[in-house]
C-alpha positions as CSV (number, residue, x, y, z in Angstrom):
1,X,0.0,0.0,0.0
2,X,2.9,2.3,0.7
3,X,4.1,2.2,-2.9
4,X,0.6,2.8,-4.2
5,X,0.3,5.9,-2.1
6,X,3.6,7.2,-3.3
7,X,2.7,6.6,-7.0
8,X,-0.7,8.3,-6.4
9,X,1.0,11.3,-4.8
10,X,3.5,11.7,-7.7
11,X,0.7,11.5,-10.2
12,X,-1.3,14.1,-8.4
13,X,1.6,16.4,-8.3
14,X,2.3,15.9,-12.1
15,X,-1.3,16.7,-12.9
16,X,-1.3,19.7,-10.7
17,X,1.8,21.1,-12.4
18,X,0.2,20.5,-15.8
19,X,-2.9,22.3,-14.7
20,X,-0.8,25.2,-13.5
21,X,0.7,25.6,-16.9
22,X,-2.6,26.1,-18.5
23,X,-4.1,29.6,-18.2
24,X,-7.5,28.4,-19.6
25,X,-9.4,25.2,-20.2
26,X,-8.0,23.0,-22.9
27,X,-11.4,22.1,-24.4
28,X,-11.7,23.5,-28.0
29,X,-15.4,23.0,-28.5
30,X,-16.6,25.7,-26.0
31,X,-20.3,25.2,-26.8
32,X,-20.2,21.5,-25.8
33,X,-22.3,20.4,-22.9
34,X,-19.8,18.9,-20.5
35,X,-20.7,17.3,-17.2
36,X,-21.3,14.1,-15.2
37,X,-23.9,11.5,-14.5
38,X,-24.8,12.3,-10.9
39,X,-26.0,9.6,-8.6
40,X,-27.2,9.6,-5.0
41,X,-24.6,8.0,-2.7
42,X,-26.0,5.7,0.0
43,X,-24.1,7.6,2.6
44,X,-25.5,11.0,1.7
45,X,-28.9,11.5,0.1
46,X,-29.5,14.5,-2.1
47,X,-31.9,16.1,0.3
48,X,-29.2,16.4,3.0
49,X,-27.7,19.9,3.0
50,X,-24.1,18.6,2.7
51,X,-24.9,17.1,-0.7
52,X,-25.0,20.7,-2.1
53,X,-21.2,20.7,-1.8
54,X,-21.0,17.9,-4.4
55,X,-22.7,19.9,-7.1
56,X,-20.6,23.0,-6.2
57,X,-17.4,20.8,-6.7
58,X,-18.8,19.6,-10.0
59,X,-19.4,23.1,-11.2
60,X,-16.0,24.3,-10.0
61,X,-14.3,21.7,-12.3
62,X,-15.8,23.6,-15.3
63,X,-18.9,21.4,-15.9
64,X,-21.8,23.3,-17.4
65,X,-24.3,20.4,-17.4
66,X,-25.4,17.4,-15.3
67,X,-27.4,14.3,-15.8
68,X,-29.3,13.1,-12.7
69,X,-30.0,9.4,-12.5
70,X,-33.4,8.0,-11.5
71,X,-34.1,4.3,-11.3
72,X,-36.8,1.9,-12.2
73,X,-36.5,-1.8,-11.6
74,X,-37.8,-5.3,-12.5
75,X,-37.1,-8.7,-11.1
76,X,-35.7,-10.4,-14.2
77,X,-35.3,-9.7,-17.9
78,X,-38.6,-11.4,-18.8
79,X,-40.7,-9.7,-16.1
80,X,-43.7,-7.7,-17.1
81,X,-43.8,-5.5,-14.0
82,X,-41.8,-2.3,-13.9
83,X,-41.7,-0.3,-10.7
84,X,-40.0,2.8,-9.4
85,X,-36.9,2.1,-7.4
86,X,-36.5,3.5,-3.9
87,X,-32.8,4.1,-4.6
88,X,-33.6,7.8,-5.0
89,X,-36.9,9.5,-4.4
90,X,-38.5,12.3,-6.4
91,X,-38.1,14.5,-3.3
92,X,-34.4,13.8,-3.3
93,X,-34.1,14.4,-7.0
94,X,-36.0,17.7,-6.6
95,X,-33.3,18.9,-4.2
96,X,-30.5,17.8,-6.5
97,X,-32.1,19.6,-9.4
98,X,-32.5,22.8,-7.4
99,X,-28.7,22.7,-6.6
100,X,-27.9,22.4,-10.2
101,X,-30.3,25.1,-11.3
102,X,-28.8,27.4,-8.7
103,X,-25.4,26.9,-10.4
104,X,-27.0,27.5,-13.8
105,X,-26.2,24.0,-15.1
106,X,-28.0,22.4,-18.0
107,X,-30.0,19.6,-16.3
108,X,-31.0,16.3,-17.8
109,X,-33.0,13.5,-16.1
110,X,-32.2,9.9,-17.1
111,X,-34.4,7.2,-15.7
112,X,-32.6,3.8,-15.9
113,X,-33.7,0.2,-15.5
114,X,-32.3,-2.0,-12.8
115,X,-32.7,-5.8,-13.4
116,X,-31.8,-8.2,-10.7
117,X,-28.6,-10.2,-11.6
118,X,-28.8,-8.7,-15.1
119,X,-29.0,-5.3,-16.9
120,X,-31.3,-3.3,-19.1
121,X,-29.9,-4.6,-22.4
122,X,-31.0,-8.1,-21.5
123,X,-34.7,-7.2,-21.1
124,X,-36.5,-9.5,-23.5
125,X,-39.9,-11.1,-24.2
126,X,-41.1,-14.0,-26.3
127,X,-44.2,-12.6,-27.8
128,X,-45.6,-9.2,-29.1
129,X,-48.2,-9.5,-26.3
130,X,-45.5,-9.7,-23.6
131,X,-43.6,-6.8,-25.1
132,X,-46.7,-4.7,-25.2
133,X,-47.6,-5.5,-21.6
134,X,-44.0,-4.7,-20.4
135,X,-43.9,-1.5,-22.4
136,X,-47.2,-0.3,-21.1
137,X,-45.8,-0.6,-17.5
138,X,-42.5,1.0,-18.6
139,X,-44.3,3.9,-20.3
140,X,-46.4,4.5,-17.2
141,X,-43.3,5.1,-15.1
142,X,-41.6,7.1,-17.8
143,X,-44.6,9.4,-18.0
144,X,-44.5,10.0,-14.2
145,X,-40.8,11.0,-14.5
146,X,-41.5,13.2,-17.6
147,X,-44.2,15.1,-15.7
148,X,-41.9,15.5,-12.8
149,X,-39.1,16.7,-15.1
150,X,-41.4,19.4,-16.5
151,X,-42.4,20.6,-13.1
152,X,-38.8,20.9,-12.0
153,X,-37.7,22.8,-15.1
154,X,-35.4,20.1,-16.4
155,X,-33.9,20.9,-19.8
156,X,-33.5,17.4,-21.2
157,X,-35.3,14.1,-20.6
158,X,-34.1,10.7,-21.6
159,X,-36.9,8.3,-22.6
160,X,-34.8,5.1,-22.2
161,X,-31.3,3.9,-21.6
162,X,-29.6,0.8,-23.1
163,X,-32.8,-1.0,-23.9
164,X,-31.1,-2.8,-26.8
165,X,-33.5,-5.7,-27.3
166,X,-36.6,-3.5,-26.9
167,X,-35.7,-1.2,-29.8
168,X,-37.3,-3.2,-32.5
169,X,-40.3,-4.5,-30.5
170,X,-42.0,-1.5,-28.8
171,X,-43.9,1.5,-29.9
172,X,-41.4,4.3,-29.3
173,X,-43.2,6.8,-31.5
174,X,-46.3,6.6,-29.3
175,X,-44.3,7.0,-26.1
176,X,-42.4,10.0,-27.6
177,X,-45.7,11.7,-28.6
178,X,-47.1,11.1,-25.1
179,X,-44.0,12.5,-23.4
180,X,-44.0,15.6,-25.6
181,X,-47.5,16.4,-24.4
182,X,-46.2,16.8,-20.9
183,X,-42.6,17.8,-21.3
184,X,-41.4,20.8,-23.3
185,X,-37.7,20.3,-23.2
186,X,-35.4,18.3,-25.3
187,X,-35.9,14.5,-25.7
188,X,-33.3,11.8,-26.4
189,X,-32.7,8.1,-26.0
190,X,-29.4,6.7,-24.7
191,X,-28.4,3.8,-27.0
192,X,-25.8,1.2,-25.9
193,X,-22.5,1.9,-27.8
194,X,-22.3,2.6,-31.5
195,X,-24.2,-0.6,-32.4
196,X,-27.2,0.8,-30.4
197,X,-27.0,4.1,-32.3
198,X,-27.3,2.2,-35.6
199,X,-30.1,0.0,-34.4
200,X,-32.5,2.5,-32.8
201,X,-35.2,3.3,-35.4
202,X,-36.7,6.6,-34.2
203,X,-33.9,9.2,-34.0
204,X,-35.9,11.4,-36.4
205,X,-38.5,11.9,-33.6
206,X,-36.0,13.0,-31.0
207,X,-33.9,16.1,-30.5
208,X,-30.5,14.4,-30.2
209,X,-28.7,11.1,-30.6
210,X,-27.3,9.8,-27.4
211,X,-25.3,6.8,-26.3
212,X,-23.5,5.2,-23.4
213,X,-20.0,4.6,-24.7
214,X,-18.0,1.7,-23.3
215,X,-16.0,0.0,-26.0
216,X,-13.2,-2.4,-25.1
217,X,-9.9,-0.6,-25.0
218,X,-7.9,-3.8,-24.8
219,X,-5.8,-5.4,-22.0
220,X,-2.8,-3.2,-22.4
221,X,-2.4,0.0,-20.3
222,X,0.1,1.4,-22.8
223,X,-1.1,4.9,-23.9
224,X,-0.5,4.3,-27.6
225,X,-2.6,1.1,-27.5
226,X,-5.4,2.8,-25.6
227,X,-5.3,5.8,-28.0
228,X,-5.6,3.5,-31.0
229,X,-8.6,1.8,-29.6
230,X,-10.3,5.1,-28.7
231,X,-9.6,6.6,-32.1
232,X,-11.2,3.6,-33.8
233,X,-14.3,3.8,-31.6
234,X,-14.6,7.6,-32.1
235,X,-14.4,7.3,-35.9
236,X,-17.1,4.6,-35.9
237,X,-19.3,6.9,-33.8
238,X,-18.7,9.9,-36.2
239,X,-19.8,7.8,-39.2
240,X,-22.9,6.5,-37.4
241,X,-23.9,9.9,-36.1
242,X,-23.3,11.7,-39.4
243,X,-25.9,9.5,-41.1
244,X,-28.6,10.6,-38.6
245,X,-28.1,14.4,-38.8
246,X,-29.0,15.1,-35.2
247,X,-26.9,16.7,-32.4
248,X,-24.7,14.0,-30.7
249,X,-24.4,13.6,-26.9
250,X,-22.1,11.0,-25.4
251,X,-24.4,10.4,-22.4
252,X,-22.0,8.2,-20.6
253,X,-18.2,7.6,-20.9
254,X,-15.8,6.5,-18.2
255,X,-13.7,3.8,-16.6
256,X,-13.2,2.4,-13.1
257,X,-9.9,3.2,-11.3
258,X,-9.3,-0.6,-11.2
259,X,-6.4,-2.6,-12.6
260,X,-7.3,-4.1,-16.0
261,X,-10.5,-2.1,-16.4
262,X,-9.6,-1.0,-19.9
263,X,-10.5,-4.5,-21.3
264,X,-14.1,-4.3,-20.1
265,X,-14.8,-0.8,-18.9
266,X,-18.5,-1.5,-18.6
267,X,-17.9,-4.2,-16.0
268,X,-19.0,-2.7,-12.7
269,X,-19.6,-5.9,-10.7
270,X,-16.9,-7.0,-8.3
271,X,-15.0,-3.7,-8.4
272,X,-14.5,-3.8,-4.6
273,X,-12.4,-6.9,-5.0
274,X,-10.1,-5.4,-7.7
275,X,-6.7,-3.7,-7.3
276,X,-6.7,0.1,-7.5
277,X,-5.2,1.7,-10.7
278,X,-5.6,5.5,-10.5
279,X,-3.1,6.1,-13.3
280,X,-5.2,4.0,-15.8
281,X,-8.3,6.0,-15.0
282,X,-6.5,9.3,-15.5
283,X,-4.9,8.1,-18.7
284,X,-8.1,6.8,-20.2
285,X,-10.2,9.9,-19.3
286,X,-7.4,12.1,-20.7
287,X,-7.6,10.2,-24.0
288,X,-11.4,10.3,-24.1
289,X,-11.5,14.1,-23.4
290,X,-9.1,14.8,-26.2
291,X,-10.7,12.4,-28.7
292,X,-14.2,13.6,-28.1
293,X,-13.4,17.3,-28.3
294,X,-14.8,17.6,-31.8
295,X,-17.2,20.0,-33.5
296,X,-19.6,17.2,-34.2
297,X,-19.9,16.2,-30.5
298,X,-22.4,18.4,-28.7
299,X,-22.2,16.9,-25.2
300,X,-20.1,14.6,-23.1
301,X,-21.1,13.3,-19.6
302,X,-18.6,11.3,-17.5
303,X,-19.8,8.4,-15.4
304,X,-20.0,9.0,-12.5
305,X,-20.3,11.7,-9.8
306,X,-21.8,11.1,-6.3
307,X,-23.8,13.2,-4.0
308,X,-21.2,12.8,-1.3
309,X,-18.3,15.1,-2.0
310,X,-16.0,12.8,-0.1
311,X,-16.7,9.8,-2.4
312,X,-13.9,8.1,-4.3
313,X,-10.4,8.7,-3.1
314,X,-7.1,6.9,-3.6
315,X,-8.3,3.5,-2.4
316,X,-11.4,3.5,-4.5
317,X,-11.9,1.3,-7.6
318,X,-15.3,2.8,-8.7
319,X,-15.9,4.9,-11.8
320,X,-16.1,8.2,-10.0
321,X,-13.1,10.5,-10.5
322,X,-13.9,12.3,-7.2
323,X,-10.8,12.9,-5.0
324,X,-8.6,11.1,-7.5
325,X,-6.0,12.4,-10.0
326,X,-8.6,12.0,-12.7
327,X,-10.6,14.8,-11.2
328,X,-7.7,17.2,-11.8
329,X,-7.4,15.9,-15.4
330,X,-11.0,16.7,-16.0
331,X,-10.6,20.2,-14.5
332,X,-7.7,20.9,-16.7
333,X,-9.8,20.3,-19.8
334,X,-13.0,22.0,-18.7
């Protein structure tokens, strides 16, 4: 552990020196929305006054936008029932949104599906009847969040996230029409990786193309290797987005501060049992921020940022850059 602390300290000093050399943010696309996916931490709910500090820290890094995460849940991929999760309440979200509005941040609300021992992309049904029944329940919960988003002055609402198998089976146009009746801001859908962008059939009904972006960056932590993988992924995204002719928001991008995380940066389970690698997280986020600083990218949101300003830290293997060298890397760009 002693060597790890020394390495972390040296890295933090190096990042601080680089930041001191820059008189202004390195980002070239000044009009880009840039921010974080903000989640409630179990140790500090959004409705506790101390959570205000977390949003202030986020803003001080140069963020001009934030995505607040709400949750819905179902028992298994084939379940019909969809219910609102108690992981974060509407009252707690209301407080979080008020903090962001006070800091003049562009606010998005992104309800996401939690599936026991699985994930949203595995939600699947055998028949059209089953799909319709599931989607009716899903739509009911989404409408409640859309009404709430309008009441709170939210700027952008995300109608779905990573529902890869649902894309071809459900009536997105009907849900989009229903949401537009109650929500006057921008609407988008967060597809899963570039494949999801290509597969989603209704971009023409939405205001922007969005995706969660977690391609494999390979097993090597060598910068040249990481850079090559990112460059390929970004070019694939550019081509896919250009064909749709809508603003592009990278709704999620990030990597855990865990050894070997570049191979499967989407793999969040078991992170507590992994070795810490703060340098890898800093390197990868540095590469992503450079690669996505393009005139055709209209927004980038890093995963993740917690309501507790003390989250993260040098022994943490989670995605958050809070209290890690990666936080300084982000601040240098923004």
